[in-house]
N, C-alpha and C positions, 0 to 999 in steps of 0.2 A: 167129325174131324175134318179141318180145312185141307183140301188137296194140296200137295207140294207143287211148287212152281216148276215148269219145264226149264230146261237149261240148253242154250245153243251157243256153241263156240266155233267161230270161223277164223281160221289161221292162214295167213299168207306167209310165204317163205322167202327170206332174204330180200326184204323190201327196201328198195331205194326210195326213201321217204324224206328224211332230214337233209336239208341242203339241196333240194330240188323244187321246182315249181315256180309259180308266178312271182313271187317275192324275191327269188334268188336268181334264176337263170332264164326268165322269159315266159315260157308257155305255162298255162295252168295244166296240171296233170289231171285229166278227166276221171274223177272217181265219184259219180253221182250217188251211188248207192252207199258207199262209205260216208259221204257228206249227208245223205238222208238219214243214216243211223245217227250221226252226230246231232242232227236237228232235232231228233226224237229223243235223245238221251244226252250223255256227257262225252265231250272229247277232251282227253287229257293231252296237253301240249308238251308235258315234260315227262314223257314215258321212256323208260330204259329197259334193256334186256339184262338178264343176269350174266350172260356170256355171249359174245359175238360169234357164236359157232353153233351149227344146227344141233348136233347130238346132246351136247350139255344143255343148251337152252331148252330143248324139247323135254328132256328128263326133268329139268326145273319146273316146267309148266305142268308136269304130271304130279309132282311131289311138293312143290311150294319151297323147295330147298335150293341153296346155291350148289353148284357142281361139286365143290370140294366136300359137301356133305352127303350128296347122293351118290357120288362115285363115278358117274359118267363124264369124266373131265375132258374127253376128246371124242371126235367122231369115231364110231366103232370101237370104243373102249370095251363095250359089252359088259360092263360091270353087273353083277348080279342085282336082282330087284330085291334089295334088302330094307327098302323104305317103302311104306304104304303109297300106292298111287291113288289119285282122287277117284279114278274109275272104279277101284275096288271098293272104296268107301260108299260111293253111289249105288253100287250093286247091293251092298248090305242094307241100303236105305229103300231098296225095291225099285230102283229106277230102271227103265228100259234104256239100254246103251246102244246108240247107233254112231257108227264111225265110218267115214269115207275119206281116204286119202293116204298121204304120206305119213309114215311113223317115224323112222330115223331117230329113235330115242334109245337104241339099244337092241339087244336080241329080240327075236320074236316080232309080233305085230299086235295091234290093238284087239285083234280077234281072240288073243290069248287071255285077255282080261275082261271077258264077258261081253264084248261088243259084237253086234251084228253089223254086216255091211262089207266094205272092201278096204283092205290094208295091205300094202306090200312090204316085205321085209327090207332092212337096210335102208339105204337112200332111195332105191326102187326106181322103176321105170314103168309107169302105168301103160305105155303104149305096147308092151309085150305080153301083157297079162290076158288071161282067159276071159276075165271080167270085161275088159275093154273090148275084146274081139266080139263078145256077145252084145255089147252095146252098139257096136257098129252094125252088126247083123240086124238087130231089132229096128235100128233107125235108118237103114239103107244108106250107110255112110261108107266112103272109102278109108283105107288105112291112112293115118296122119302122114303128111309129107310136107317138106319145106323146100325152097330153094335158098341155099346158103348165101348170105351176102357178106358177112364178115366172119372171119375165123382167127382166133388167137392161138391156133395150134400150128406147129411147124409141119408144113406139107410133106416133108421128107421123113418125118418120124414115123416108126411102125405103129405107134399109138393112133396117130391121125388116120393112118390107112385102116386100122382095125375099126375105128369109129365111122370112117367113110364120110369125114367132114372136110369138104373142099369148096373154097368160094366159087360161086357160079354153078355149082353142082346140085342135083337133087338128093335129098337126104331123109331117110326115115330112121328115127332113133331105135336101135335094136340092142344096145349094149345093156347090161344089168342096172345101170344107173343113167338116168337122163340128166346130165349136167354139163353138156358140151359148152365149151367157151366160144360161143358163136351167136350170131344173129340170123334170122332167116324169115322169108315171107311164105306163108302157107299156100300151097297149091291145092289144098282140100278145104272144105267148108269149115267155118269157124267151130262148128259143133263137133269136129273131129278133134279139137283141142282138149287136153286133159281137164281143164277147168270146167268145160261144159259136160264132160262125162261124169265128173264127180257131182256137179250140180244137179244133173239129171237124175242120178241115182239117189241123191239125198231127198229131192222132191218126190220121187216115187215112194221112198220110205216114209215120208211124212204123210202121204196120202194113204198109204197102207195102214199106218198107225191110226189115222183118223177113222178109217173105215172099220178097223177092228173093234172099236168101242172100248179099248182098254181103259181101265181106270187108274193104271199106273202113271206116274209122271215120266217123262222121257228126257234123255240128254242126247242131243245131236251134235257131233263134232264133225267138221269138214276142213281138211288140211290140204290146200292146194300145193302143187309142186312149185308153181311160179308165185311171183315174178322172178324167182331164182333164175340165173342163166341155165340154159340157153333162152335168149330173148326171141321167141317164136310168136309170130302174130299173123292175123289175116289182114288183107289189104284195107278193109274198111276201118280198122282201127289205125293203121299206119297213116292213113290219109288225114287223120285228125291232127297230125304233128308235122309241121314243116321243119326240117332239120335246121335251116337257116335262122329260124327264130329262137333256137336254143343258144343262149349266151353261154360264155366260158365260165365253168364252175369256179368259185372264188379260190379254190386250193389247187386248181389243176396245174398252175404254173409254180407251185411250191417247190423250191429247190431242196427241201428236207435238211437244210444245214443245221437247223436247231432241233432236229428230230432224233429220236433213238434209232438205232440200226434196223430194228424190226420193220420200221416204215419203209425201208429200202429193199425188202425182199419181194420179188415177184418172179414167177416161173413161166410167164406167158410169152410167146413168140412175138417178134418185132418190138416188143416194149421192154425186154429184159436181156441181160447177158450175164452169164455165170451166176444165175439166181439173183441178180441185182436189177432193180428198176433203172432204166436208162434216163438220166436227166441231162438236158431237157428231153421230154417225151418225143420219140421219133415218129409217132403217129399224129398227123396234123389234127388241129381241133375240128376241122371239117368232117374228119372221119368219125371222130368221138360224137359230133353232133348227130350223125347217123345212127350210131350205136345207141345213144340215149333215146332217140326217137323210137327205136324198136323196143327198148325198155319201157318207156312211157306207154306205148301202144299195148304191150302185153299187160301192163297194169290195168288199162281200161277194159281190156278183154275179160280179165279175171274179175273186175268189178262188175261187169255185165253178167258174168255167170253167178256171181254172189247175188245179184238182184233177182235172179230166178228163185233162190231160196227164200229171200225176203218176201217176194210176192206170194209164194206158196204159203208161208207162215200166216201171211194176212188173209189169203183166200180161205185157209182152213180155221181161222179164228184162234190162231196161237200166238197172239202178240201181247194182249194185255196180262197174261199169266205166265210170261216167258222172260227170263233174263237172257240177253244176248250180248256176247263179248266178240269184238273183232280187233285182232291184233296181229303181231308178226314175231318170229323167233328172234330176228335181228335185222340190221340194215344191210347196205351194200356200198362198197368203196368204189364203184365204178367212176372212172374218170377224175377221181379225187386224189388229192396229196400226191401230186406228180403224174397222175394218170394211171391208176391201177385197173386191172380187170380182175374180179373176184377179191379175195381177202387173204390175211394170214393172221398174225398175232397182235396186231396194233388194235387200239380202242379209240379212234376218233369218234366225234359225234355221229358221223355218217354211218358208222357201223354199230353204234350201241343205242341210238335213238330209234324208237318204233312208234307206229301208230297204235292207239289204244282207245277204243270206243266202246261204250257200255250203254245199253238201253234196257231200262226196267220200268215200264209205265207204272205211274202212282207211287213209286218208290224213289226214283230219281226224276227231278223235274227236267223237262225237255229243253234243248238248246243251251245247255250249260257248257262253258269252256273253263276248264280247270288247269291251273299250273302247278298243282300238287305233284310231288315226285312219287310216281308209281313205277312198278317194275314187273316183269312177268313172273317174278316170284309170288306175286299177288293173284294170279289168275285162279289157281287151284283153291286156295282158301276162300276166294269170293264165291266160286261155284258151290263149295261145300256149305258155307254159311247161308247161302240163299236156299240150299235144300235142308237147312236146319240141323246140319251136323258139322263135324270138324275132324281133323286127322287125330289119330290116337296118340301121336307123339308130337313134341314141339317142332315148329318149322320156322322158316326164315321170313315167310311172306305174311301179308295181312289182307284182310277183306276190305276192298276199296269202297264198299258201300258205307263203311264207317265214316268216311269223309263227310257224308251227307246226313248222318244221324248223330254225330259227336258234336254237341253244343259247344264244347270247350275247344274244338279245333285241334285236338290232340293227334295230329299226323306227323310223319317223319319230316325232319328238316334237311336231311341228306339221304343219299342212296349209293349203293355200291354196284359195281360190275367187276367180273373177273375173267382171266383167261389163263389157260395151261398151254397154249399154243395151238397151232394147226399144222402147216408144213414145217414151221420152225418151232422147236421146243422153247417155250417161253413161260415165265410165271409173272403175271401182272395183275394189279388191283387198281381200280379207278374208284374215286370218291368224288361225288358230285353234290354241290349245294345249289341254292337258288342262283348263285352267280359264278362260283369258282369250281374248277375241276383239277383234281391232282391224280396223276397216275404213277404208281410205283412200278418200275420195270426192273426185275431182278437181273443184275449183271449188266444193266444198260442205263441210258440216260433217263432220268424221271422226267415228268411233265408237269406243268402248272399254267393254266389258262384262266383268263377272265372272260367268261362266256358272254357277258353282256357287251363288253367292249370288242371282243374278238370272237364272234360266234362260230367262225370257220377254223379256228385254231391255227392261225397263221404266225403267231408269236409265242413261243414257249418261254415263260417267265421263270423257269425253275432256278436259274442262276442270278436272278435279280435280287440284290441285297435288300431293296426296299420292300420286298414281298416276304421277308423271313417270318414275320408274325402270322401272316396268312398261311404260309406253308406249315408252320408248326401247328396251327389250328386244324388244317386239313389232315395232318398225319394223326393228330389226336382223335379226330372224328373217325378216321378209319380204323384205328385201333378199338374204338368203342363198338363199331359194326362187328369187328371180328370177335370181340368178347361176347357179343350177343349170339353169335353164330359158331363159337367154339372153334375158331380157325387158328390153330397154333402156327401155321405157316406164316400168316400175316403178323401175328404177334412177334415172331422172330425177325421179320423184315423191318418192322417199325423200330425194333431195338437195334437195327443196324446189322444184323447178321445176314450174310449173303449165302444162299444156298447154291450148292454145286449144280452145274448143268449136266 
């Protein structure tokens, strides 16, 4: 019997990916290891999330289902696990399961589903865990610490005082979740960052597995907390980016006059008032340049940590017989569409476009760049199909490897993304084709964009009478998606029925 392939899944969180980089705002964001994977496999340039929010997207990546089907529609909904997780299916296929990092997919952790390793409940904070403390002790490292450069918290608020996040002051994350709206320069070695902690533990696990002589296939998953804010990095990575080289993002000066109200919601200090984003943005672009430099630097730091895992897979001979997927749960709206920090319920491309790279030697040719429409609903079915199995019930996602084996080219021509809100309660559905994007916003202004002519969504064409035929086609396509997914909510919306908030 031919041994089953190994499976590796590396996930970045809240990745500022689309709308940034050399072709957009100046500097190349240095991600040599992500680029290395792309050269050895396929890079999907039109990859989307199922939902621009951590909890729903993470449950999607476990189930292959849209949030309205798996039930975890918002962060900490804590919906019961009433649909099969791909981890459970792999366990039945006698895979050894290793998981290191963030969970944030609902109640419990990955360890409750047969995984060995490290996983914190909820959003989590790795820096306060016993496992992290042990890592520091073993490697003679100090407790992680930064000096805060920027903070989007009101210094007079009790919450800010509780977190102890003040510009110019030293800070160690001690709260239950590590998601401060801030940037900071590390005063401790780069190895004290959570990304290197997770990479170290993953590499140790791989070596332990290799030494054990196990004849079982393994699945390794590593979920970094970053590059989600806070944007904390060491000086060596920050030195790679000169803030002055970072050009203004195309949508930074958007006055949001043709956008739905959900685009105008923001809760951050200095840039909002009465929960509304201040237009024009009161924080100068020179400050946003610095914020983005920290973001980009942390991306490079995390890429460096990922490189440790890639090197270990290579060292141990786990490349040729291993499928590797690297992607993100969703994007980041930092400095976009009027100058936000963090996100809410809107679905611009910067929030729903994600990196998506797959390497599988001898199955996928190297160096492929594909513009096929993929989604993180496709992650779980791809992993299971590679393992020679599938979910016991119908799902929304598909195996992306079919793109390379289907001679008829029978792949989807459009894709959907959905939201049920974050800070703001909201119901939205986005439908994207190779050129157009339609967003239904329940109780708010809908959106229509020509992404080829307007890739940064600066002109909402929803009221343009010349686009009525396109709009009707997009609505019909969205209804077909929902028929496939049994979403009665969207069926009602397409028929013009508005739901109460």
